matplotlib code that plots the C-alpha trace (Angstrom):
import matplotlib.pyplot as plt

x = [-4.9, -7.6, -5.5, -5.4, -9.1, -9.6, -7.3, -9.3, -12.4, -11.1, -12.5, -10.6, -7.1, -6.2, -6.3, -7.2, -7.0, -3.2, -2.9, -4.5, -5.1, -4.9, -5.4, -1.7, -1.1, -4.1, -2.8, 0.8, -0.5, -2.4, 0.7, 3.2, 0.8, 0.5, 4.3, 4.7, 2.0, 3.5, 6.9, 5.6, 3.5, 6.6, 8.9, 6.2, 5.9, 9.7, 10.7, 7.5, 7.3, 4.6, 1.3, 1.5, 4.7, 3.8, 0.4, 2.0, 4.6, 1.9, 0.0, 3.1, 4.5, 1.3, 1.2, 4.8, 4.1, 1.0, 2.7, 5.9, 3.9, 1.9, 4.9, 6.9, 4.1, 3.4]
y = [-23.5, -25.4, -25.3, -21.5, -21.3, -23.9, -21.9, -18.7, -20.5, -20.9, -18.1, -18.9, -18.6, -15.8, -16.4, -12.9, -14.0, -14.1, -10.4, -8.4, -4.8, -2.7, 1.0, 1.6, -0.1, 1.6, 5.1, 4.2, 3.2, 6.5, 8.4, 6.8, 7.0, 10.7, 11.1, 9.3, 11.4, 14.6, 13.7, 12.9, 16.1, 18.2, 16.6, 17.2, 20.8, 21.4, 19.6, 19.9, 16.2, 15.2, 14.2, 10.7, 10.0, 11.7, 9.9, 6.5, 7.5, 8.7, 5.4, 3.3, 5.2, 4.9, 1.2, 0.7, 2.6, 0.6, -2.7, -1.8, -1.0, -4.2, -6.3, -4.7, -5.5, -9.0]
z = [-17.0, -15.1, -12.0, -12.0, -12.4, -9.6, -7.4, -7.9, -6.6, -3.1, -1.0, 2.2, 0.9, 3.4, 7.1, 8.4, 12.1, 11.8, 11.1, 14.0, 13.0, 16.1, 16.4, 16.6, 13.3, 11.7, 12.7, 11.6, 8.2, 7.8, 9.0, 6.7, 3.8, 4.5, 4.6, 1.3, -0.3, 1.0, -0.3, -3.8, -3.9, -2.8, -5.3, -8.0, -7.1, -6.9, -10.1, -12.2, -13.1, -15.7, -14.2, -15.7, -13.7, -10.5, -10.4, -10.7, -8.2, -5.8, -5.8, -5.7, -2.7, -0.8, -1.5, -0.4, 2.8, 3.7, 2.8, 4.7, 7.8, 7.7, 7.0, 9.9, 12.4, 11.2]

ax = plt.figure().add_subplot(projection="3d")
ax.plot(x, y, z, "-o")
ax.set_aspect("equal")
plt.show()
């Protein structure tokens, strides 16, 4: 248990200089997040899914879109 707490005390665990965020990547992230959000909203309007499920699906799809874009351009 102490190791986990000691690990959380390190502030320099992520080297941000490895991942360069250019304008191209920034706009692609915004674009794919918009596409994912649009698809979830359209599916919700067509099939009338409960708000609890569509809200979770909305945030998960946006996260997958951002993560996929960043991992593709790593």
